[in-house]
C-alpha positions in Angstrom: -1.6 0.4 -3.2 -2.3 -3.3 -3.4 -4.9 -4.3 -6.0 -6.6 -7.7 -6.3 -8.9 -9.8 -8.4 -10.0 -13.5 -8.5 -9.3 -16.3 -11.0 -10.3 -19.9 -10.9 -10.7 -20.1 -7.1 -7.7 -18.1 -6.2 -7.1 -14.5 -5.1 -4.5 -12.5 -7.0 -2.9 -9.6 -5.2 -0.5 -7.2 -7.0 1.4 -4.1 -6.2 2.9 -1.8 -9.0 6.3 -0.7 -7.9 7.9 2.5 -9.3 11.1 1.8 -11.2 14.1 3.6 -10.1 16.8 4.7 -12.5 17.5 7.3 -15.1 14.7 9.8 -15.8 12.1 8.7 -18.3 9.5 10.8 -20.2 6.8 8.3 -18.8 6.7 6.9 -15.3 8.0 3.3 -15.3 6.8 0.5 -13.0 7.6 -3.1 -12.1 5.3 -5.4 -10.1 5.2 -7.8 -7.2 2.3 -10.0 -6.2 1.1 -13.2 -4.7 -1.6 -15.8 -5.3 -3.6 -17.5 -2.5 -6.8 -19.4 -1.8 -9.8 -17.5 -0.6 -9.5 -16.8 3.2 -5.9 -18.1 3.4 -3.4 -16.3 5.7 -1.0 -15.4 2.9 1.7 -14.5 5.4 2.1 -18.1 6.6 4.6 -20.2 4.8 3.0 -22.5 2.2 -0.2 -20.5 2.0 0.7 -18.3 -1.0 2.8 -18.2 -4.1 4.8 -15.0 -4.6 5.9 -13.7 -8.0 7.4 -10.5 -9.4 8.9 -8.9 -12.4 11.7 -6.4 -11.6 13.4 -6.7 -14.9 10.9 -5.3 -17.4 9.6 -1.7 -17.3 6.0 -1.0 -17.8 4.7 2.5 -18.7 2.4 3.5 -15.9 0.9 1.5 -13.0 -2.0 0.2 -15.1 0.4 -1.5 -17.5 2.2 -3.1 -14.6 -1.1 -4.4 -13.1 -2.2 -5.8 -16.5 1.1 -7.7 -16.8 1.0 -8.9 -13.3 -2.6 -10.3 -13.6 -1.6 -12.0 -16.9 1.4 -13.6 -15.2 -0.7 -14.8 -12.2 -3.5 -16.2 -14.4 -0.9 -18.2 -16.4 0.5 -19.5 -13.1 -3.0 -20.5 -11.9 -3.8 -22.2 -15.2 -0.5 -24.1 -15.0 -1.4 -25.2 -11.4 -4.8 -26.5 -12.6 -3.2 -28.4 -15.5 -0.2 -29.8 -13.7 -1.6 -30.3 -10.2 1.2 -28.4 -8.6 2.9 -25.0 -8.8 6.2 -26.5 -10.0 8.5 -23.9 -11.5 5.5 -22.0 -13.1 5.1 -21.2 -16.7 7.8 -19.8 -18.8 7.0 -16.3 -19.9 
């Protein structure tokens, strides 16, 4: 299920995604998400910024959510500092 929070005038929406692959003793997850202004129609082009991490594995959905929120906050802070989304922060 999608989860969300707010940061510096933006909404952050994230979805933990189960990782598929060899069995693991703990359930592994990735994440996908988007950032938008309050009230924006995030499905319209230019109204949201999408981000995801499908490379790293996070143990459990809560760890994936924490990583996603941290990634999004860095992107928003970069936006405020640079005045544009640009390529986003390295991370």
